[in-house]
DOROMI-47351 format. One record per residue (C-alpha): residue number from 1; x, y, z. Coordinates in steps of 0.1 Angstrom, whole numbers. Example, Ala and Ser with C-alpha at 12.3 -4.5 7.8 and 13.67 -1.06 7.14 Angstrom:
BEGIN
ATOM     n       u       v       w
ATOM     1     123     -45      78
ATOM     2     137     -11      71
REM end
This chain:
BEGIN
ATOM     n       u       v       w
ATOM     1    -155    -173    -307
ATOM     2    -146    -172    -344
ATOM     3    -122    -142    -345
ATOM     4    -112    -110    -328
ATOM     5    -109     -76    -346
ATOM     6     -89     -46    -334
ATOM     7     -66     -62    -309
ATOM     8     -35     -53    -329
ATOM     9     -45     -17    -333
ATOM    10     -51     -14    -295
ATOM    11     -18     -32    -286
ATOM    12       1      -9    -309
ATOM    13     -13      23    -294
ATOM    14      15      43    -277
ATOM    15      -4      46    -244
ATOM    16     -10       9    -241
ATOM    17      17      -7    -218
ATOM    18       4     -42    -219
ATOM    19     -23     -62    -238
ATOM    20     -33     -98    -233
ATOM    21     -58    -120    -251
ATOM    22     -65    -153    -234
ATOM    23     -88    -168    -260
ATOM    24     -83    -181    -295
ATOM    25    -107    -188    -324
ATOM    26    -128    -219    -316
ATOM    27    -128    -212    -278
ATOM    28    -160    -208    -259
ATOM    29    -162    -175    -240
ATOM    30    -178    -179    -206
ATOM    31    -195    -150    -189
ATOM    32    -171    -128    -169
ATOM    33    -174    -137    -132
ATOM    34    -144    -116    -119
ATOM    35    -112    -100    -132
ATOM    36     -95    -134    -135
ATOM    37    -121    -147    -160
ATOM    38    -119    -119    -185
ATOM    39    -110    -128    -221
ATOM    40     -88     -98    -227
ATOM    41     -71     -71    -207
ATOM    42     -50     -40    -216
ATOM    43     -32     -14    -195
ATOM    44     -30      22    -205
ATOM    45     -11      51    -190
ATOM    46     -12      89    -196
ATOM    47      12     115    -184
ATOM    48       3     149    -172
ATOM    49       9     175    -145
ATOM    50     -27     172    -131
ATOM    51     -33     137    -117
ATOM    52     -71     142    -116
ATOM    53     -71     152    -153
ATOM    54     -48     123    -161
ATOM    55     -72      98    -145
ATOM    56    -101     113    -165
ATOM    57     -80     111    -198
ATOM    58     -69      75    -192
ATOM    59    -105      65    -184
ATOM    60    -117      80    -217
ATOM    61     -88      65    -236
ATOM    62     -95      30    -222
ATOM    63    -132      32    -231
ATOM    64    -123      43    -267
ATOM    65     -97      16    -271
ATOM    66    -120     -11    -257
ATOM    67    -147      -2    -281
ATOM    68    -123     -10    -310
ATOM    69    -119     -47    -299
ATOM    70    -147     -68    -313
ATOM    71    -152    -105    -306
ATOM    72    -171    -124    -334
ATOM    73    -191    -153    -321
ATOM    74    -213    -179    -338
REM end
């Protein structure tokens, strides 16, 4: 990996409670085998009176935020 774009923007989002990146420029990113071998993870939350709607909203938010993080590789 040469660089990561968008991590800061995601980490600063008000719905993101935690964000972790486990790789640095120069690292080789191996294929993901399970949750413990991921290169990055973030946790989002949404509040709302309807739990079903909140789950739907947090899923959509997580997908939108994940699409903003780009790993450049050579």
